[in-house]
N, C-alpha and C positions, 0 to 999 in steps of 0.2 A: 499583524493588527488583527489578532484572535482579539481582541478590545476594546475596537473600534465601532462608534454606533454614527449610521450615514442615516440622514434622512431627504429625500429632496420626493414633493409629491405636484409633478405637472398641472394638475387640477386645483390646485391653492394658490391663489394669488400671494401667498406666503413666500411663495416657490417659485412660480413663473407671470408676470405682470405684463401685460393681460394676461386672461385664461384664453386657452382655445388658437385659431387659425387666427392669421393677421393680413392684415393689411401690406403689401410691397411697398418697403419705405420709414414704416412701423417700427420701433426697438424694443423689444423685447430683455426686459431683464430675469436674470436665471438665477438662480442661489441653491445654494444646498446648506448644512445645520450637521456640524461635524463633532466630536466630543475632542476634538486634542487637536491641536496645531501642527499644522502638516503640509505640507505641500498639493494644490489644488489646484486643478488645468480642469479644460474642458475642449472633446473633441465634436468639432463641427462636421458633419458632412452635405456638399449641398448637393442638388438635385442631379447634375451630370456628374456624382462620385466626388469631386475635390473635396480634399480635406484640411482642417485648417484644425489649430493648437492657441488656443491662447491662456493664459495665465488668469486667475479668478483673485481680487479683491476682497481682503479678510480683514472680520472687525467681531469681536469678544462681545458676549452677551451675558448679560445678566446671572445667565443658568451655570456660566462655568461652557457653555457652549462658544461654539467659534460660527461664525454663519462667512460662508465662502459666495460671493457677486460678482457676476459680471454683466453688462449692456450686451444685449447683438443687435447689429445695426442689418437688415432684411433688402437694404436698395437692391442687392446683387442675389438675392436669394431666394426666386422667384419657382414655384415649386415646395417638394418637402425638402424642408430644413431640418437634418436630425443631429443627435448629439448625446452624447455620454460625458462623466464623470471620471475623469485618472486621481487617482489619491495615490499621493508617496510621499513615506516616513519612514526615511532613509535607506536605506539597499532593499525594502521592502515593496511592492506595487500592487495595487486593486483596484476594481474598477468598481463605478457605480454607474446602473442604466436603467432601462425599464423596467418590468416584470415579462419574465417568461411567456406568460401572457399576450405582451405584444397588446396590453391596453389601458397605459397613461394611469396616470395618480401614480400613488410610492410602488420604489422601485426596489432594487437590489443588488448585493456586494456581487459581483464575478472576479475571479481568479483570471479570466483572461477570455476573449470573445461577447463582450457585453450587448446588450440588445439595447438600441437605439430607441434614445426618444423623441418624438414628433413634431416637430412645428409646422402645420402646412401655412406656407405666405402663395399668397393668393391677388392678383388684380380685382379693385371693386368694378361687382358684378349685381347687376339690376335684375329680378324676378319679382313681375307683375304680381301688381296685388289680388287682382281678381282671380289668381291661380294659387297662391301660397296661404288664401284666406280661404278658398274652397275644399267642396266636397265635391271627389270623384266618381261616378258613376262607371266604369266597364263593359262594354258588351259586345260579346263575341255575337257580330248582326244574324249571322246563319240562324241561331238559336234562340234569340230574342221573341222577334215577333214578326210574324204575316198578316202586312196591313192591305193588303187585296181585299177589296168585300166577299168574292167567291172564296179564298182562302187558296186559289189555286195557285201554284205556284208556274212563275214567269220563266221563258227562253230556257229551258231542261235542258241541259248539257247532253252531250250523248255518252254513254255508257255510266252514265251515275245512277245510285242509290237514292231514290226516295222512302223515305220513312211513309210505313202504312200510315200513324198519330203518332199527333206534333207530341205523347207524353215515350212516346220510344223510346228506350235506352239505348243510347250512339255502340256505337261497333266501327270497328273498320274490316272489308274487305281488301283483305292480302288475297297475294301470287303463291306460286309454289316457294319464290325468290327473298318472303317475308314483304314486298314492296306492296302497295297500295294498289290494288286491281279497279277499284271503282271506289268514288269519292260517294259520297255520303250527304243528303240536306234534309233539312227540315222547311224550309221556304221561307224565315226570315228574312226582311230588306229593308227598306229604307224608310217603306214608307209607313211601316210599321215601327220605325223610331219615333216619327212625325207622331203617328197615333197615340204615344203612348209618354210623349213628353210632361204633359199636365200629371201623368202620374211617378215620374221622375223628379221634377219640384216637388208634385206634392212632398216627396221623400222626404226633400231635403237639399238633393244633390242640386251642384250650380257649373259644371263640370264634366261633358260628355267623353272619355275617350274609348274609340272605334276601332276596334278591330279592321285589319286593313280592307280595303274599299276599294283595290282596283282589278280589274279582270287578271283573271285565275284561273287552271282548272279545278282550285282544292277548292274544300269547303270552308278550309278559313284564311286562303287569300294573303298567306306569308308567305306566297312559292309569287313573284306579280311575271304577268303577261304582258300588259300594256297599262304603264301607269297612266295615263294620258284618259282613262277613260275608266267611269264605275263597272265594274261585271253586273254583269246586262243580266245576275240572278239577283241583285240587292236592287237593281235599278239604275236610271241613270244619269248622266251627269246635272240633270236639271234639277234631278227628285234632291239630289246632296244638296244642291244653290239652296234649293228650297229649305230644304232640313237646318241648315244655318239659319236662315232666315228668320225661320220659325223661332229656333231655338232663341235665340238674340232676341228676338224678341220677349221672349220667357227668362231673360237673364241668366238664359245655361249658356255655356262657351264648347266648343269643339276642338278635342285632336286626335290628331290622325296618326296610328301606327304606320310605319314603313319601315319596310328593310330594305336596305339600299348596298351592300354589299355581298349580294346572289337573288338570281330573276327564276326563272323558272326554263327548263330544259323547252318547258311547250309553250315558249312564249316568240311574238313576233321579234327581238336583241338575237335570240339563240335559234330556234324556230326546227328541234329537232325533229320533230314528227312532223313538219311539213303542212301544218293546222292556217299559217300565214302566207297573205301575199308579198311579204314584207321577204328579202335575201336574207336572213339570219346569219351568225358567224357560223353556224356548223354545216351552214348550206355551200357558203366558199367560203374562202380566204381574202375574198374583194369585195364581201361584204361591210358597208358601213360599218357593223356592229362588230366586225371581226375584232377590233383593238381591245375591246371590252373585257376579254374575255382569256381566261390561262389555258394559252393550250398546253400539252406536254408532245401529246403525237398525232397531228391532226389528222383526223376530225374527234374520234374516238376517243381519247384520253385527255381528259383536262379536270383543271382544280375543278373541288366540290366542294359543299360547305359539308363538314363532317362526312365526307367518301358518300356522300349522296347524288348520285350522279343524275336526278333531277331536279338539284341546284345548282349549276353551278356559278361558280364564282365567280364576280363582277370584279378588276383591278381599276380602284372607286378610284384614283390619282390617274385615270388616264385621257387626256384632256376634253376629251367629243364628250367623254360620260360624262364629267364636272361639267361642262358648258347643259348638256342636255337638262340634269338634272340639279345644278343650281347658278351658274351664272349664265346661264342667256336671258334675253329679253323675253322667252317664253316656257324657261323652263319650268320642271314641275315644280317646284316648291314658291315660282312666282304663283304658276296658275291655280293650285287648289287655298293656295294663303287668297287670293284674289277671290275664290270662289267662298268667299267667309272660314276659311281654318281659324283657330286661334293657335291651336298651338305643336309641336312635333313630338311624338314618340321616335326613337332610333333603337329599335328593334335590334337587338346582339350586337351592342355597341362594341361592345369588344372585337368583332370581326373589318372598321372600319377605321382606318390613320386618323391619327389627331389631326392633322394636315385639312382632312377632308367636314371634321365635324366643325373646325373651326370655320370650313369658309363657309359652313350653311349657317353658322350663327351668327357669321359675320354678314349675308347675305337676310335673313329673316327678321333684324336688327337694320338694315337699311330698308324696311320695306312696311317694316311697322314694330317699332320697340317695345308692343306689347305683347308679342308672341316669343308664346316661352319654348325651349329645347329643353326634351327630356330622355335621361340616357334607362337605357334596357339592361344595370349593371346589377351583378347577382353582391357584389363582395362589398366591402369597404370601399369607393370611390374614391375617395382621398388618393389610397400608394399600392392600386389596382397594378398587379404586371401582370399582362398577355401577351402571348408569343414573345415570353422572354422581353417585353419594354414595359418601362414605367409608364404611367399614362397621363398623359395632362387634363384628365376628366374635370377635375372641379379648379382650375386655375385662372377661371374666370374668363374662358374665351370659349369655350366649347360646353357641353351643356349645363344647367343654369342648380338642375334637379336631380337626383336617381330613385330609381326605386329600392326601397328598405326591405331588404331581402334578410341582411344581417339582423334588423328585431325582429323581423315575424319569426327567423329563427328560435330567438334571444327571449320573446314571448310565449312561445308556445311552450317550449321547455321548462319556462315557468308556469306554466296555468297547468301542463300536467307534473309535476314536480320533479322533473330531471334537474334543475336545479333549486336554488336561493334566490330571497331579494336582494344579497349582497353579492354577486356576482351578475342577476341580473341591472342592476346599479351601474355595476365597475363596465357592462356591455355596453350600455347607453350611452355613460360618460365617455366611454373612447369616441363612440360617433358625434357627440356633440364637442369635444376637444377637436379632435379630426379634419371635420367641416366645416369651412365658414360659414357663419351663421345663416346669409339667404339659403345657403344649398342648406343646410340642415330644417329651418322651417320649412323646404318648401319639398322635402324628401316623399315620396310615395307611399305612404303607411298601409302596406297591404297584411292581408291576413289569407288573402285569393289571389290567384292569376289563372289563366287560361295554359298554365306552364306547371300550378302547381294541384296536388289533389285538395277536392272539396274541404273547406277548414269545419264543417260540424262531423266529415267524417273522420278526418285527423284530430277532432275531439272523443271522438267514439261517440259518436250522437248525444252529445252532454251539452245540453243547451244550457245551464247553466255555468259552464265553465265557458261556453262560448259567448255569454252576455257578460263575465268581467273579459274576458278577451277584449270582445271590440269596445268594454268603456274605455280600459285603459289605448287603442288605438285614436280613440275619436279625441282622446285629451293630450297626450303626448305632442311637444312640438312634431309638426309634416303636414300632408295633406293625405288626407285618412280616402282609401281607395275601398270601396263596395264593387265588390265580383259580381255581376249580375247572378239573382237568382240565390245568393248568398244569404239575402234581407227573408227572401223568402223560405229556406230553409232546405235547399236543393244539398243533396247528397252524390258522391260521388270520389271511386279512387283517380286512379292515374289516367293520364289521358288515352280514349278518350271520353272515358266515365265523368270527368269532370268539366266536359263540353254537351251536359243535357241542356233539352230545353226548356226556358221558363217556364215554371209549371201559373202559369195563368186559370185564377179561381181554386190553386187545392194549394197557398199560402201557407204557410205557417203562420197562422194569426198572431201569435202571443210573441214570434220572435221578430214577425214584422213589424211590432207595437212597440218594441226597444228599443230597433233602429231609428222609427222617429223621433222616437224619444233623446237618443242619444245625441241623434245630427241635432235637434233642433238646442239642447244644451249647446254641443258644441257653437252653433252658427250666432247665435244670440251673447256670445261670451267674447267679450275683447280678449281674455286672460289665458282662453283656452286656441285661441289662434294666431298671439304673438307677444305673447308672456312668458318673463322669463321662466328657464327649469332646476329648481332645485328638488333632489331627491334624498328623501329621509333616512337615518340607519334606523331599521325596527327589527319586531320580531321576523324569523328567516322565513316565514311564510307571508310574511305580509310586505306586501310593495305598496309604499305610501308617498308623493310627491308632493309639490308647490308649485302651478303656474302662476306669477302675480305679470303689472301692467301696472302701469303706472299705481296707482291708489287700490286696484282693486285684485284680491286676492282666492285662487281658488284652490283644496286640498282636495286631491284623490287618493282613498283609502282601498284598497282589493285586498280580501283574507281568500287567501286559495284551500284553505286547508279544513279540516271536518270540524272542528272544534271554534267555539268564539275565542277574539283574538283583545285583550284590555290594551290599549296602546297608552303609553303613557311618556314615550319620549317625544312627542311633539310640542314643542311649544308655542299653542295659539294663546288667541287675547284678542275678547271681544264675542260680538253675534256671528253665529254662520246659520245658512239654511242650505239643507239638501236639495241639491239642486233635483232629483231623484222623486223624492215629495217633500214639495213642501211644506207641508204639519212640521216635518219635522225640523226642530229651530234647537241652537246649543249654545250657552254661553259658556265660556271658557277665559279662567284668571292663569297667564302664563304657564309657568312649569309646573303648577297642576292639574296643569290640563288632563282628562280621560271621557274615552273614550272606548268603546267600546264596537268588534265588528262580529256579525255573527256568523257563522261555517258560510262558505262560497259565496260571500254578500261583497256588497261594496257600498260605498259611500263618495259624494261629490258635492264637498261643504264650499259655501262664495260666503266668504265676512260679507255681511249687510251693514 
């Protein structure tokens, strides 16, 4: 079959209708064009690995090619439905599948082991409007602001390290084995966040994602010691309730970060160090918490997160643990949702079984259907495999959206010149194709988190490039997240350097002003919050796309090169204004449209 020509494009409705992920029960028409009259079949692979072969109907096209089509019923195909084509001409057989980058779109011919295409089949899922049209401000509490009038730090823990000045550089004090010997604290607290709510509101954010608030020995609190109380250095349960109440009065929702796959060894549940009155699992096999944990040789050997013995793993599906966290009348989910929490962020989501996440989703839906459940997932969440199991994250009953680390990686690579705009388009369209629409528009679009280097440092402190990156972040589908201090120009390498204190009074005003402007543009434009995405093919150093909602159209053009670019490939008609400079107006006339983008510059054009 050396002379055979084949084309299937999973991202074109000419070849797959409808586009992208589909609700279970929806029919999908799949087609492939071939320049020869041959036998064509499609091989389907269901989520459980079951395979099914179907013949395809032939249609002669006016250009001399043949179109082969089949309609797929997805009623019993919940999960990922994969497919590739089998092409038979006499004794010759080849396959047509996804491209070897697994990115969807135009595929390629294989002689064996074709890479399959993916259709995500999901149950209908609702993402609250307040969330998917919002802007998130992510706070690491200890590093944000001390709200005490005298700036004295409350309830300092024993054997801790307190920084002498608010702007000292963070560091870890380790012992000879590399373990943290003394945790470090700046003194940020809930009172500080309450006092800075007007700052967050004025910035334009209407969602706060809080790092864990629960009692814990560490500064970051990702090792819980007691899920029932706020850590005494952060404040009290009453102050958290006040934070939620005051934030809500200002139109700001609170999302809590929580780790449920392990606890601290220095917790009331495990109590390895004997710091609690409770009989912990480490203290006695008769402890009511004993069955929560996974002991190998009691009590000294037990399963722990990445081998860190101060973070013993929890058996998440153990009945008493499920009741305590989720199902009981006084469960942790109930308790904090009643206090005013509007959403939950499941840290290290891969460590939790699907059944456990489903129970949380069901519970929060029963309490308040406007509560959102988010996942800390570093790869494409639609087809993620963790611990040799394909996950069900986006099938409709677990998380509603996830951290968009794949987008972050692609945007940084484009901005720094490692990839061109055609590759960036492929990467984004792959996510658009694979994610249910609600999840894609609810994805947390991040540039930095407490687990990554500061974005300004990643870009070698080049603020011009950072502005381009921010503009794309806030204009693509998804919910943009600002990691506290990124808007102020905080620098920082790997942990703990990426967790510096907020530089109150020493902010980079130029960068802060740009954040204000871009957030205001997003908040004012329905097209940027919920518009359909179309990405144009243009100059390799220019990323150009349209967001279209009803009669609104917003065109974003970003030039990452050192040369001005004349853009002629985009067919624009009508009058447009540059939202970054409303004195700049354009009148376009269809295919004759021409626009110049200066070096390291961008335009956000809205049709008027």
